[in-house]
C-alpha positions in Angstrom: 1.8 -193.4 80.1 4.6 -191.9 82.2 6.6 -195.0 82.1 6.4 -195.2 78.3 7.6 -191.6 78.0 10.6 -192.2 80.2 11.5 -195.3 78.1 11.3 -193.1 74.9 13.6 -190.5 76.5 16.2 -193.2 77.5 16.0 -194.7 74.0 16.6 -191.3 72.3 19.6 -190.6 74.7 21.2 -193.9 73.9 20.7 -193.4 70.2 22.2 -189.9 70.3 25.2 -191.1 72.3 25.8 -193.9 69.9 25.6 -191.6 66.9 28.3 -189.3 68.5 30.6 -192.2 69.2 30.2 -193.5 65.6 31.0 -190.0 64.2 34.1 -189.7 66.4 35.4 -193.1 65.4 34.8 -192.3 61.8 36.7 -189.1 62.0 39.6 -190.7 63.7 39.8 -193.5 61.1 39.7 -190.9 58.3 42.6 -188.9 59.8 44.7 -192.1 60.1 44.0 -193.0 56.5 45.0 -189.5 55.3 48.2 -189.7 57.3 49.0 -193.2 56.0 48.3 -192.2 52.4 50.7 -189.2 52.6 48.1 -186.6 52.0 49.4 -183.1 52.9 48.0 -181.7 56.0 47.8 -178.1 57.0 51.0 -178.4 59.1 52.9 -180.1 56.3 52.5 -177.1 54.0 55.0 -175.1 56.0 58.4 -176.3 54.8 60.2 -174.9 57.9 58.5 -177.4 60.2 59.9 -180.8 61.2 60.6 -183.1 64.0 63.4 -182.4 66.5 65.7 -185.0 64.9 65.5 -183.2 61.5 67.4 -180.2 62.8 71.2 -180.3 62.5 72.2 -177.0 64.2 74.2 -173.9 63.1 77.6 -175.6 63.5 76.8 -178.0 60.7 75.8 -175.1 58.5 79.1 -173.2 59.2 81.0 -176.1 57.7 80.0 -175.0 54.2 78.5 -171.5 54.6 81.2 -169.8 56.7 81.3 -166.7 54.6 77.6 -166.2 54.8 77.6 -166.6 58.6 80.3 -163.9 58.9 78.1 -161.4 57.1 75.0 -162.6 58.9 76.6 -162.0 62.4 77.1 -158.3 61.6 73.5 -157.7 60.8 70.7 -156.7 63.2 69.1 -160.1 62.8 72.4 -161.9 63.3 73.0 -160.0 66.6 69.5 -161.0 67.8 70.1 -164.6 66.9 73.4 -164.5 68.9 71.3 -164.1 72.1 68.1 -166.0 71.2 65.0 -165.2 73.1 62.5 -167.7 71.7 62.6 -171.4 70.7 62.4 -170.4 67.1 65.4 -168.1 67.3 67.4 -170.9 69.0 67.2 -172.8 65.7 69.4 -170.3 64.0 69.7 -170.8 60.2 67.0 -173.5 60.3 64.5 -171.1 61.9 64.1 -169.6 58.4 65.3 -172.3 56.0 63.7 -175.3 57.8 65.3 -178.5 59.1 68.5 -179.2 57.3 68.9 -183.0 57.8 67.9 -183.9 54.2 70.1 -181.1 52.8 73.2 -182.4 54.7 72.5 -186.1 53.7 72.2 -185.0 50.1 75.6 -183.5 50.1 74.5 -179.8 50.0 72.2 -179.7 47.0 70.2 -176.5 47.1 67.2 -178.3 45.9 67.0 -180.2 49.2 66.7 -177.0 51.3 63.2 -177.0 52.6 62.8 -173.2 52.2 64.8 -171.0 49.9 64.3 -167.3 49.2 64.7 -165.4 45.9 63.8 -165.8 42.3 65.3 -169.3 41.9 63.3 -170.6 44.8 60.8 -173.5 44.3 58.8 -172.2 47.2 55.8 -170.0 46.7 55.8 -166.4 47.7 53.3 -167.2 50.5 55.7 -169.8 52.0 58.6 -167.4 51.8 56.7 -164.5 53.4 55.3 -166.8 56.1 58.8 -167.5 57.3 59.4 -163.7 57.7 56.0 -163.0 59.2 56.5 -165.7 61.8 58.7 -163.1 63.7 57.9 -159.8 61.9 54.2 -159.7 62.4 53.9 -156.7 64.7 54.9 -153.0 64.5 54.6 -151.4 61.1 54.0 -154.9 59.5 50.6 -155.1 61.3 48.6 -154.3 58.2 50.7 -156.3 55.7 47.9 -158.8 55.1 45.7 -157.3 52.3 48.1 -154.4 51.7 48.8 -153.2 48.1 52.3 -154.9 48.0 51.0 -158.2 49.5 48.0 -158.3 47.2 50.4 -157.9 44.2 52.3 -161.0 45.2 55.5 -159.2 46.4 57.9 -161.2 48.4 59.7 -159.8 51.4 63.0 -160.6 49.7 62.1 -158.4 46.7 63.0 -155.4 48.9 64.8 -156.9 51.9 67.9 -159.1 52.2 69.7 -160.6 55.1 73.3 -161.5 54.2 74.2 -159.7 51.0 76.4 -156.6 50.8 74.9 -153.4 49.3 77.0 -151.5 46.8 76.6 -147.8 47.6 76.9 -145.4 44.7 79.7 -142.9 44.8 77.9 -139.6 45.5 77.9 -136.8 48.0 75.2 -138.5 49.9 77.1 -141.8 50.0 80.3 -140.2 51.1 78.8 -138.2 54.0 75.8 -140.2 55.0 76.8 -143.8 54.4 76.7 -146.1 57.5 79.8 -147.8 58.9 78.8 -151.2 57.7 78.0 -152.7 54.3 75.3 -154.9 55.7 71.9 -153.5 55.3 68.3 -154.8 55.6 67.3 -153.6 52.1 68.6 -154.4 48.7 69.1 -150.7 47.7 69.0 -147.4 49.6 65.9 -145.2 49.4 64.5 -143.8 47.3 66.2 -146.0 44.6 64.6 -149.1 46.1 61.0 -147.8 45.7 61.7 -146.1 42.3 62.7 -149.4 40.8 58.9 -150.1 40.5 57.4 -146.6 40.8 58.8 -145.1 37.6 56.3 -142.2 37.5 57.6 -141.0 40.8 61.2 -141.1 39.5 60.2 -138.8 36.7 58.5 -136.4 39.1 61.5 -136.2 41.4 63.6 -135.0 38.5 61.5 -131.9 38.0 62.7 -128.5 39.1 60.4 -128.3 42.1 60.6 -131.5 44.1 60.6 -132.9 47.5 64.2 -133.2 48.8 64.5 -136.9 48.1 67.6 -136.5 46.0 69.2 -134.4 48.6 68.7 -137.1 51.3 66.5 -134.9 53.5 63.4 -137.2 53.3 62.7 -140.7 52.0 59.6 -142.6 50.8 59.1 -144.0 54.2 58.9 -140.5 55.7 55.3 -140.4 54.4 54.4 -144.0 53.4 54.5 -147.4 55.1 55.3 -149.9 52.4 54.1 -152.8 54.6 50.5 -151.4 54.6 48.4 -149.1 56.7 44.7 -148.4 57.3 45.1 -145.0 55.6 44.9 -144.1 51.9 48.0 -144.5 49.8 49.7 -146.4 52.6 50.2 -143.1 54.4 51.7 -143.1 57.9 49.2 -140.5 59.1 45.5 -140.8 58.8 45.1 -138.0 56.2 47.2 -136.2 53.6 47.2 -133.1 55.7 48.4 -134.8 58.9 51.3 -136.3 56.8 52.3 -132.8 55.6 51.9 -131.2 59.0 54.5 -133.6 60.4 57.1 -131.4 58.8 55.2 -128.2 57.9 54.0 -127.5 61.4 53.5 -123.8 60.6 50.7 -124.7 58.3 48.7 -126.7 60.9 46.9 -123.8 62.6 44.4 -123.4 64.0 43.8 -120.0 62.3 41.3 -117.3 63.0 40.7 -117.0 59.3 41.1 -120.4 57.5 41.4 -121.1 53.8 39.0 -124.0 53.2 41.0 -125.8 50.5 44.0 -125.8 52.8 42.1 -127.4 55.6 40.6 -130.0 53.3 43.6 -131.4 51.5 47.1 -130.0 50.7 47.0 -132.0 47.5 44.3 -129.7 46.2 47.0 -127.2 45.2 50.3 -129.1 45.6 51.8 -132.2 43.9 53.9 -133.8 46.7 56.4 -135.7 44.6 57.4 -132.9 42.2 56.3 -130.5 39.5 57.8 -127.9 37.1 56.0 -125.1 39.0 57.2 -123.2 42.1 56.3 -124.5 45.6 55.2 -127.8 44.2 52.1 -126.3 42.7 50.0 -128.3 40.3 49.6 -125.3 38.1 51.2 -121.8 38.3 49.7 -118.9 40.1 47.3 -117.3 39.4 45.8 -120.3 37.6 45.9 -122.4 40.7 43.7 -119.8 42.4 41.4 -119.3 39.4 40.5 -123.0 39.5 38.3 -122.2 42.5 37.8 -118.5 42.6 35.3 -117.5 39.9 35.0 -114.0 38.4 34.2 -112.0 41.5 36.1 -108.9 42.7 39.0 -109.8 40.3 38.7 -110.9 36.6 39.8 -114.5 36.0 40.2 -114.2 32.2 43.8 -114.9 30.9 46.0 -111.8 31.2 49.5 -110.9 30.1 52.3 -111.7 32.5 53.0 -107.9 32.9 49.5 -107.4 34.3 49.4 -105.7 37.7 47.4 -108.6 39.0 50.1 -111.1 38.0 52.9 -108.9 39.2 55.5 -110.6 41.4 53.7 -113.8 42.7 50.2 -113.2 41.2 47.5 -113.5 43.8 49.9 -114.1 46.6 51.4 -110.7 46.0 48.6 -109.3 48.1 47.0 -112.5 49.6 50.3 -113.8 51.1 48.7 -115.5 54.1 47.2 -118.0 51.7 47.3 -120.9 54.3 45.4 -119.0 56.9 45.7 -115.8 59.0 45.4 -115.0 62.7 45.2 -111.2 62.1 41.8 -109.8 63.4 41.4 -108.1 59.9 42.8 -111.0 58.0 39.5 -112.3 56.5 40.9 -111.7 53.0 44.2 -113.5 53.9 46.1 -110.2 53.1 49.6 -109.6 54.2 
């Protein structure tokens, strides 16, 4: 009995080993057939990849694109490529556009460039973005995958550009705040770049009470990360309040007597981009207070503007410490 069991075990081991060998040989043959038939593999989907003999070098590109190279050398990216740190950076132009052998042999036809950027490109947005993310995958681009802009099929070159000059509008901000070079990493200066799509925010910034975007004091990226973040509305900070406290530090507290809506969300009373009411309020005082404070102690029925309760600044005429008070008797947030 023992001998028969041992023979059975040996038989099963031989059968299992033979099956593994057959599966391995079948997979190898299948891969060879796919390669021979020209079926696209995962690696071949990236246009920027190629063998070492397919790369022609920057000097070949300069022969036709000398003007673009001059502009590129003055950019941040161009200065980094002048002293390459990685094998990809050593490829120069071809690190983004792919191997240029076919392009040179075809006499310079743009259709033979493996990877082109822009609206006239035959490459998909995923392929164009992949060339950028190959280097720019860290820092504030960490959450690009799945971000609102990425999920809406936006290309990096919709906002960014490498070699083109930016025409600055003749304004006070342009005269006194413009950089010393015309080479910039974005197609337009902020907030014009963002307002090209976010038209509602453009209208809000034209209102009488607005964030100082037009004055050049803040930009869209002062609060938002356009490349994505784990926070709501692509905010840089984890909450709306933390974003506001980055500038309005006097509102942070902690206070002995806190005003609950203030601690919950600044946007409960304020519209950050702009309104027609003072202090960026969503509605004018005292209506902004009446939206929470029901008829207790003070009547909340509409009154004439010359009412003593609406005198000066309405509720804040007396309750001026509306964001919180550290006075021992400041439970009513009085001045």
